[in-house]
N, CA and C atoms as a LAMMPS dump frame, in Angstrom:
ITEM: TIMESTEP
0
ITEM: NUMBER OF ATOMS
354
ITEM: BOX BOUNDS ff ff ff
-5.0000000000000000e+02 5.0000000000000000e+02
-5.0000000000000000e+02 5.0000000000000000e+02
-5.0000000000000000e+02 5.0000000000000000e+02
ITEM: ATOMS id mol type element x y z
1 1 1 N -72.196 -247.14 -48.708
2 1 2 C -73.592 -247.203 -48.366
3 1 3 C -74.453 -246.958 -49.599
4 2 1 N -75.608 -247.603 -49.616
5 2 2 C -76.609 -247.38 -50.65
6 2 3 C -77.822 -246.771 -49.964
7 3 1 N -78.096 -245.493 -50.162
8 3 2 C -79.204 -244.851 -49.457
9 3 3 C -80.561 -245.245 -50.033
10 4 1 N -81.493 -245.543 -49.151
11 4 2 C -82.889 -245.746 -49.494
12 4 3 C -83.689 -244.681 -48.761
13 5 1 N -84.524 -243.948 -49.487
14 5 2 C -85.244 -242.814 -48.929
15 5 3 C -86.737 -243.038 -49.08
16 6 1 N -87.44 -243.021 -47.948
17 6 2 C -88.884 -243.227 -47.937
18 6 3 C -89.618 -241.888 -47.927
19 7 1 N -90.817 -241.883 -48.515
20 7 2 C -91.684 -240.717 -48.492
21 7 3 C -93.132 -241.177 -48.576
22 8 1 N -94.062 -240.261 -48.327
23 8 2 C -95.473 -240.551 -48.472
24 8 3 C -96.19 -240.94 -47.196
25 9 1 N -95.495 -240.963 -46.08
26 9 2 C -96.13 -241.278 -44.818
27 9 3 C -96.902 -240.095 -44.264
28 10 1 N -97.384 -240.267 -43.047
29 10 2 C -98.133 -239.207 -42.404
30 10 3 C -99.329 -239.743 -41.657
31 11 1 N -100.367 -238.933 -41.594
32 11 2 C -101.569 -239.236 -40.825
33 11 3 C -102.721 -239.602 -41.746
34 12 1 N -103.412 -240.676 -41.41
35 12 2 C -104.611 -241.086 -42.13
36 12 3 C -105.669 -241.514 -41.137
37 13 1 N -106.929 -241.366 -41.524
38 13 2 C -108.03 -241.838 -40.707
39 13 3 C -108.249 -243.335 -40.92
40 14 1 N -108.826 -244.024 -39.941
41 14 2 C -109.193 -245.424 -40.168
42 14 3 C -110.058 -245.565 -41.413
43 15 1 N -109.73 -246.553 -42.23
44 15 2 C -110.413 -246.748 -43.498
45 15 3 C -109.815 -245.973 -44.652
46 16 1 N -108.886 -245.081 -44.373
47 16 2 C -108.255 -244.283 -45.402
48 16 3 C -107.099 -244.99 -46.072
49 17 1 N -106.348 -244.219 -46.878
50 17 2 C -105.261 -244.779 -47.669
51 17 3 C -104.022 -243.901 -47.604
52 18 1 N -102.882 -244.526 -47.75
53 18 2 C -101.609 -243.86 -47.934
54 18 3 C -100.792 -244.649 -48.944
55 19 1 N -99.894 -243.963 -49.646
56 19 2 C -99.004 -244.605 -50.598
57 19 3 C -97.569 -244.231 -50.248
58 20 1 N -96.794 -245.21 -49.83
59 20 2 C -95.397 -245 -49.5
60 20 3 C -94.526 -245.222 -50.73
61 21 1 N -93.474 -244.432 -50.839
62 21 2 C -92.514 -244.556 -51.929
63 21 3 C -91.117 -244.683 -51.355
64 22 1 N -90.331 -245.563 -51.941
65 22 2 C -88.924 -245.715 -51.601
66 22 3 C -88.123 -245.576 -52.88
67 23 1 N -87.113 -244.722 -52.852
68 23 2 C -86.262 -244.528 -54.014
69 23 3 C -84.815 -244.804 -53.631
70 24 1 N -84.079 -245.436 -54.549
71 24 2 C -82.696 -245.773 -54.291
72 24 3 C -81.857 -245.716 -55.553
73 25 1 N -80.581 -246.059 -55.452
74 25 2 C -79.692 -246.027 -56.614
75 25 3 C -80.111 -247.019 -57.688
76 26 1 N -79.859 -246.665 -58.933
77 26 2 C -80.219 -247.508 -60.062
78 26 3 C -79.605 -248.898 -59.961
79 27 1 N -78.385 -249.002 -59.465
80 27 2 C -77.65 -250.264 -59.488
81 27 3 C -78.267 -251.37 -58.651
82 28 1 N -79.112 -251.058 -57.68
83 28 2 C -79.659 -252.103 -56.818
84 28 3 C -80.931 -252.731 -57.385
85 29 1 N -81.614 -252.056 -58.293
86 29 2 C -82.944 -252.511 -58.682
87 29 3 C -82.935 -253.679 -59.652
88 30 1 N -81.834 -253.962 -60.3
89 30 2 C -81.762 -255.094 -61.207
90 30 3 C -81.611 -256.426 -60.485
91 31 1 N -81.098 -256.422 -59.251
92 31 2 C -80.73 -257.665 -58.58
93 31 3 C -81.231 -257.78 -57.148
94 32 1 N -82.053 -256.859 -56.683
95 32 2 C -82.479 -256.831 -55.284
96 32 3 C -83.972 -257.079 -55.142
97 33 1 N -84.322 -257.952 -54.199
98 33 2 C -85.684 -257.985 -53.692
99 33 3 C -85.924 -256.714 -52.867
100 34 1 N -87.062 -256.067 -53.091
101 34 2 C -87.424 -254.867 -52.352
102 34 3 C -88.576 -255.187 -51.409
103 35 1 N -88.612 -254.486 -50.286
104 35 2 C -89.674 -254.762 -49.334
105 35 3 C -89.863 -253.667 -48.309
106 36 1 N -90.825 -253.927 -47.44
107 36 2 C -91.167 -253.009 -46.359
108 36 3 C -91.294 -253.768 -45.049
109 37 1 N -90.685 -253.224 -43.996
110 37 2 C -90.877 -253.656 -42.625
111 37 3 C -91.559 -252.531 -41.856
112 38 1 N -92.067 -252.864 -40.677
113 38 2 C -92.617 -251.83 -39.812
114 38 3 C -92.369 -252.198 -38.353
115 39 1 N -92.338 -251.171 -37.506
116 39 2 C -92.144 -251.376 -36.081
117 39 3 C -92.968 -250.358 -35.3
118 40 1 N -93.843 -250.854 -34.456
119 40 2 C -94.644 -250.019 -33.577
120 40 3 C -93.97 -249.926 -32.215
121 41 1 N -94.236 -248.871 -31.443
122 41 2 C -93.641 -248.744 -30.114
123 41 3 C -93.939 -249.95 -29.237
124 42 1 N -92.903 -250.507 -28.631
125 42 2 C -93.065 -251.645 -27.755
126 42 3 C -93.255 -252.974 -28.45
127 43 1 N -93.17 -252.991 -29.77
128 43 2 C -93.345 -254.224 -30.525
129 43 3 C -92.108 -254.513 -31.368
130 44 1 N -91.975 -255.764 -31.767
131 44 2 C -90.843 -256.16 -32.591
132 44 3 C -91.057 -255.732 -34.035
133 45 1 N -89.954 -255.536 -34.742
134 45 2 C -90.033 -255.205 -36.148
135 45 3 C -90.562 -256.403 -36.931
136 46 1 N -91.482 -256.155 -37.853
137 46 2 C -92.096 -257.235 -38.599
138 46 3 C -92.082 -256.945 -40.095
139 47 1 N -92.009 -258.008 -40.863
140 47 2 C -92.073 -257.9 -42.312
141 47 3 C -93.502 -257.605 -42.745
142 48 1 N -93.657 -256.645 -43.658
143 48 2 C -94.963 -256.271 -44.18
144 48 3 C -95.183 -256.865 -45.566
145 49 1 N -94.249 -256.624 -46.484
146 49 2 C -94.407 -257.08 -47.859
147 49 3 C -93.065 -257.082 -48.56
148 50 1 N -92.913 -257.981 -49.547
149 50 2 C -91.723 -258.018 -50.387
150 50 3 C -92.12 -258.263 -51.829
151 51 1 N -91.253 -257.834 -52.733
152 51 2 C -91.423 -258.119 -54.157
153 51 3 C -90.059 -258.413 -54.761
154 52 1 N -89.932 -259.573 -55.416
155 52 2 C -88.686 -259.961 -56.039
156 52 3 C -88.528 -259.287 -57.391
157 53 1 N -87.358 -259.485 -58.005
158 53 2 C -87.11 -258.902 -59.319
159 53 3 C -88.003 -259.507 -60.392
160 54 1 N -88.492 -260.739 -60.188
161 54 2 C -89.417 -261.348 -61.142
162 54 3 C -90.875 -261.234 -60.68
163 55 1 N -91.161 -260.251 -59.849
164 55 2 C -92.508 -259.816 -59.488
165 55 3 C -93.269 -260.894 -58.706
166 56 1 N -92.575 -261.596 -57.826
167 56 2 C -93.218 -262.486 -56.867
168 56 3 C -93.419 -261.705 -55.577
169 57 1 N -94.649 -261.631 -55.104
170 57 2 C -94.997 -260.806 -53.96
171 57 3 C -95.394 -261.642 -52.754
172 58 1 N -94.999 -261.167 -51.591
173 58 2 C -95.347 -261.79 -50.326
174 58 3 C -95.908 -260.725 -49.394
175 59 1 N -96.961 -261.091 -48.653
176 59 2 C -97.575 -260.18 -47.699
177 59 3 C -97.75 -260.857 -46.351
178 60 1 N -97.57 -260.083 -45.3
179 60 2 C -97.921 -260.56 -43.975
180 60 3 C -99.43 -260.787 -43.905
181 61 1 N -99.84 -261.763 -43.1
182 61 2 C -101.257 -262.103 -43.014
183 61 3 C -102.119 -260.909 -42.611
184 62 1 N -101.607 -260.05 -41.771
185 62 2 C -102.388 -258.934 -41.266
186 62 3 C -102.657 -257.828 -42.268
187 63 1 N -101.928 -257.807 -43.391
188 63 2 C -102.113 -256.761 -44.388
189 63 3 C -102.594 -257.304 -45.72
190 64 1 N -102.618 -258.608 -45.875
191 64 2 C -103.021 -259.221 -47.139
192 64 3 C -104.441 -258.798 -47.509
193 65 1 N -104.616 -258.377 -48.76
194 65 2 C -105.902 -257.896 -49.23
195 65 3 C -106.107 -256.41 -49.042
196 66 1 N -105.275 -255.761 -48.242
197 66 2 C -105.37 -254.323 -48.01
198 66 3 C -104.183 -253.554 -48.585
199 67 1 N -102.995 -254.152 -48.524
200 67 2 C -101.776 -253.496 -48.992
201 67 3 C -101.319 -254.114 -50.308
202 68 1 N -100.689 -253.303 -51.146
203 68 2 C -100.099 -253.767 -52.391
204 68 3 C -98.697 -253.2 -52.531
205 69 1 N -97.725 -254.075 -52.752
206 69 2 C -96.371 -253.644 -53.045
207 69 3 C -96.155 -253.719 -54.553
208 70 1 N -95.49 -252.722 -55.108
209 70 2 C -95.161 -252.761 -56.523
210 70 3 C -93.903 -251.943 -56.767
211 71 1 N -93.129 -252.382 -57.727
212 71 2 C -91.865 -251.73 -58.029
213 71 3 C -91.853 -251.209 -59.46
214 72 1 N -91.096 -250.145 -59.67
215 72 2 C -90.898 -249.566 -60.985
216 72 3 C -89.399 -249.375 -61.153
217 73 1 N -88.762 -250.373 -61.753
218 73 2 C -87.304 -250.341 -61.873
219 73 3 C -86.815 -249.169 -62.723
220 74 1 N -87.612 -248.762 -63.715
221 74 2 C -87.218 -247.643 -64.564
222 74 3 C -87.131 -246.342 -63.787
223 75 1 N -87.902 -246.236 -62.699
224 75 2 C -87.897 -245.039 -61.867
225 75 3 C -87.135 -245.229 -60.566
226 76 1 N -86.529 -246.395 -60.392
227 76 2 C -85.761 -246.705 -59.182
228 76 3 C -86.608 -246.593 -57.916
229 77 1 N -87.853 -247.046 -57.999
230 77 2 C -88.765 -246.906 -56.869
231 77 3 C -89.479 -248.214 -56.548
232 78 1 N -89.868 -248.347 -55.293
233 78 2 C -90.789 -249.375 -54.855
234 78 3 C -91.83 -248.686 -53.98
235 79 1 N -93.084 -249.131 -54.103
236 79 2 C -94.191 -248.466 -53.444
237 79 3 C -94.955 -249.445 -52.562
238 80 1 N -95.635 -248.899 -51.584
239 80 2 C -96.559 -249.664 -50.764
240 80 3 C -97.87 -248.898 -50.71
241 81 1 N -98.861 -249.374 -51.455
242 81 2 C -100.194 -248.792 -51.422
243 81 3 C -100.96 -249.414 -50.27
244 82 1 N -101.387 -248.597 -49.327
245 82 2 C -102.055 -249.062 -48.118
246 82 3 C -103.491 -248.56 -48.121
247 83 1 N -104.425 -249.482 -48.22
248 83 2 C -105.844 -249.168 -48.208
249 83 3 C -106.498 -249.753 -46.964
250 84 1 N -107.699 -249.278 -46.676
251 84 2 C -108.464 -249.764 -45.522
252 84 3 C -107.615 -249.77 -44.258
253 85 1 N -106.958 -248.661 -43.999
254 85 2 C -106.021 -248.577 -42.886
255 85 3 C -106.723 -248.744 -41.545
256 86 1 N -106.002 -249.374 -40.619
257 86 2 C -106.478 -249.616 -39.271
258 86 3 C -105.526 -248.974 -38.268
259 87 1 N -105.999 -248.633 -37.072
260 87 2 C -105.091 -248.074 -36.067
261 87 3 C -103.875 -248.946 -35.787
262 88 1 N -104.021 -250.261 -35.863
263 88 2 C -102.895 -251.149 -35.616
264 88 3 C -101.84 -251.119 -36.715
265 89 1 N -102.11 -250.416 -37.819
266 89 2 C -101.097 -250.197 -38.843
267 89 3 C -100.122 -249.091 -38.462
268 90 1 N -100.403 -248.361 -37.401
269 90 2 C -99.532 -247.28 -36.954
270 90 3 C -98.157 -247.827 -36.586
271 91 1 N -97.114 -247.288 -37.217
272 91 2 C -95.755 -247.771 -37.004
273 91 3 C -94.791 -246.907 -37.803
274 92 1 N -93.512 -247.121 -37.569
275 92 2 C -92.491 -246.612 -38.471
276 92 3 C -92.261 -247.673 -39.54
277 93 1 N -92.325 -247.264 -40.792
278 93 2 C -92.169 -248.173 -41.918
279 93 3 C -90.789 -247.995 -42.537
280 94 1 N -90.117 -249.118 -42.791
281 94 2 C -88.758 -249.119 -43.307
282 94 3 C -88.706 -249.788 -44.675
283 95 1 N -88.065 -249.14 -45.619
284 95 2 C -87.763 -249.737 -46.91
285 95 3 C -86.52 -250.605 -46.772
286 96 1 N -86.522 -251.77 -47.427
287 96 2 C -85.384 -252.678 -47.363
288 96 3 C -85.089 -253.228 -48.754
289 97 1 N -83.81 -253.412 -49.048
290 97 2 C -83.355 -254.01 -50.303
291 97 3 C -82.434 -255.169 -49.981
292 98 1 N -82.715 -256.345 -50.548
293 98 2 C -81.952 -257.562 -50.276
294 98 3 C -81.476 -258.145 -51.596
295 99 1 N -80.165 -258.265 -51.762
296 99 2 C -79.595 -258.736 -53.016
297 99 3 C -79.94 -260.198 -53.27
298 100 1 N -80.394 -260.51 -54.498
299 100 2 C -80.804 -261.86 -54.857
300 100 3 C -79.669 -262.687 -55.454
301 101 1 N -78.778 -262.057 -56.197
302 101 2 C -77.696 -262.757 -56.875
303 101 3 C -76.353 -262.241 -56.396
304 102 1 N -75.332 -263.073 -56.589
305 102 2 C -74 -262.703 -56.158
306 102 3 C -73.886 -262.716 -54.636
307 103 1 N -73.05 -261.846 -54.105
308 103 2 C -72.831 -261.802 -52.667
309 103 3 C -74.047 -261.253 -51.931
310 104 1 N -74.221 -261.678 -50.685
311 104 2 C -75.352 -261.254 -49.879
312 104 3 C -75.137 -259.84 -49.355
313 105 1 N -76.162 -258.991 -49.495
314 105 2 C -76.094 -257.626 -48.999
315 105 3 C -77.51 -257.104 -48.79
316 106 1 N -77.722 -256.405 -47.683
317 106 2 C -79.022 -255.85 -47.34
318 106 3 C -78.862 -254.388 -46.956
319 107 1 N -79.764 -253.536 -47.459
320 107 2 C -79.768 -252.113 -47.149
321 107 3 C -81.101 -251.729 -46.526
322 108 1 N -81.058 -250.744 -45.63
323 108 2 C -82.241 -250.26 -44.93
324 108 3 C -82.383 -248.753 -45.091
325 109 1 N -83.63 -248.29 -45.235
326 109 2 C -83.907 -246.876 -45.17
327 109 3 C -83.974 -246.399 -43.731
328 110 1 N -84.15 -245.089 -43.544
329 110 2 C -84.193 -244.502 -42.206
330 110 3 C -85.544 -244.672 -41.524
331 111 1 N -86.578 -244.968 -42.291
332 111 2 C -87.904 -245.153 -41.74
333 111 3 C -88.769 -243.917 -41.888
334 112 1 N -90.074 -244.137 -41.946
335 112 2 C -91.035 -243.044 -42.06
336 112 3 C -92.266 -243.38 -41.23
337 113 1 N -92.801 -242.374 -40.542
338 113 2 C -93.922 -242.584 -39.636
339 113 3 C -95.236 -242.681 -40.397
340 114 1 N -96.034 -243.679 -40.043
341 114 2 C -97.415 -243.805 -40.488
342 114 3 C -98.294 -243.854 -39.243
343 115 1 N -99.259 -242.952 -39.169
344 115 2 C -100.165 -242.895 -38.032
345 115 3 C -101.597 -242.981 -38.532
346 116 1 N -102.356 -243.916 -37.989
347 116 2 C -103.758 -244.103 -38.351
348 116 3 C -104.59 -243.813 -37.113
349 117 1 N -105.32 -242.718 -37.149
350 117 2 C -106.072 -242.275 -35.986
351 117 3 C -107.185 -241.348 -36.427
352 118 1 N -108.285 -241.381 -35.693
353 118 2 C -109.383 -240.461 -35.934
354 118 3 C -109.29 -239.244 -35.031
């Protein structure tokens, strides 16, 4: 197993900000696309954002312009900066790593709660 550990979640007010961090083993960051999924109660898990090893970024339509994904391979981290938060952003957020080269392999973190409420 390759552990991915999320941090930085918690409670924010509507319009506020949170910054999520995911840290993992050094060996995955050279060849893995990193990303974030989220799942709210009663809803399906959805892709939020991804960033490839060559810094190509993708965002779900609902977060585009508000969220920014960025990775720091030297620190073995990937981050999700969340601004202008809305109540509908409330969910468990999961860090994911997907291998780009060689054999296919995907790793998931345990998830971290984000709650947006006044």
